N, C-alpha and C positions, 0 to 999 in steps of 0.2 A: 424587722419592722421598717428599717430605713428603705429597703427596696420597695416595700408596699407604698410608703409615702411618696417615693419618686414616681412610681407608676400612677398613683392618684393625681399627683401634680401634673404629669404629662397628659393623661387621658381625661381628667376632669369628669369622672362618672357622676351621675346624679346621686347615687348611693354607693357606699363602700362598706363592706363588712369584713372585720378582721377578728381573729381569735388567737389567744395566747395563753400560756400556762398561768395558773393562779399566783405563782411567784412574782409575776409582774406587779402585784400589789404590795410586795414586801418593801420595807423602807429603803433597802439598798438599790431598788430598781425604780423608786419614785420618780427620779429624774427622767427615766426612759418613758414612763407613762405620761408624765407631764409634758415632756418634749413632743411626744407623738400627738397628744391632744392639741398643744399649742400650734404645731405645724399644720394640722388639719384645720384648726380654726382660722389660722392666718391665710389659708387658701379659700376661706369662705364656707366652711362646713360647720354644722352643728353636730357635736359629738356626744354620744351616750356610751357608757362603759361599765356595766355591772359585772359582778362575778356570778356565774350560773353553774349549777351542778346538774349534769345529765340525769342523775338519779331522780331529780325532781320533775323530770319530764318523761317518765315512764320508760326509761332505758335501764336495763339491768346492769348498770355499771356506775360506780362513783367516779366522776371525772369533772373536777372543778376547773373552769376556764373563764378568763376575762374575755368578754366580747366587746368589740368596739363597732358601733354603727355610726357612720358619718354621713349626714345628709347635706347635700349642697344647699345653701341658704335659698337660692332662687327656685329650688324644687320642693322646699318644705311647705307642706300644706297644714300640718298639725304636729303636735308633739308626738314623738315616737313612743309607743307604749310596749313594754316588754310583756311577753305572755306570762300569765299566772302559772305557778307550779301546778302540775297535774297529779302529783303523788308518785310513789315508787311502784315498782313491779317486781315480781319474783322471776327468777331465771328458769325455773323448772319447765314452764310451758315452751321454752325455746330449745330445750334439749331433746335428743332422741330418747324414745322410751327405753327403759332398761330391758336387756335381753337375758336369757338364761346363762349366756356365756360371760356376762358382766360379773366383775368381782370388785369389792372395795380396794382402792389403791392400785388399780391397774395403771401401767405406765405406757407411754408412747413407744413405738418400735425403733426410734432413733436416739442416738446417744445424747445429743443436746437436750431433747425433750425430756429424757429420763433425768438428766442432771437438774434441769429446771424444776421438775416436779418434786424430786427428792429435797431440793433446797427449800422450796415453799412448804412442803409437808413438814420439814423440820421446824421451820419458823412457826407455823400454826400450832404444831404440837407443843412447842415451848410456851405458847400462850394458852394452853389448856384445851385446844380443839383437837380431837382425834380424827385425822383425815381418812382413817379406815372406816369410820362410821358417819362422818359429816362430809357431804359433797363439797369439793373445793374446785374452783376454776383456776387454770394456770395458762398464762400466755406463753406457750413454749417457743414462740418466735422472738420474744423480746431479748434485749441484751441484759446481762446480769445486773447492770446498774438500775434497771427499771423494775426489778423484782421487788415489789413492795406490797404490803397488805393494805386492804381497805375493807370497809364494811358497808353493805347496803342497809338502808333502814329496815329493821325487823329481821335481820339475819345475824348469824354468828360471824366472828372474824374469819377471814379466808385469805385468798392469795390474789396475785396479780391477774389482770384482765382476761376477758373471755375469748380465747381462741380455741382451746381444747377443753372440753368439759369432762371432768373426771367424776362420774357419779350422775345421778339423775334427779335429785331432789333440789329444793331451793338452795342456791349457793350464792357466792359473792364474787365480786369482780373489782378491779381497780381501774 
């Protein structure tokens, strides 16, 4: 965030938009958020910073992020209004239709992808979801530390983010 503040200070844009992980709202990072807001305000910006979830804006992924919108005071004509949540969406319409060759639990053709899928399948199975019958999305490109489960509204628990779809019905992402 410091490099963004430096850039804003040098360039003085009329509007700046920043995004960060939801952890920025945690108590241990309160000073980072407060410091960022204070720095922007000291440069003459009005700052807005809610927590938004992509699943509330018709994206088939649960992704909570803190957004900061900073409007230079001399450019502000009215209060900034965040969009209203639009509701969730199912993933099925975004997936390829199933084919006769598809089978539950099929794995990618490369080792890392197989390892990621097996790890996620084991996690969801421990939580009572059978990945052989319930479609699960797995981000096979992510590092192991980012393999976590999340749930879209109206869906069963599943696995990390949508890069490779395993199955063809409503699924979940992180």
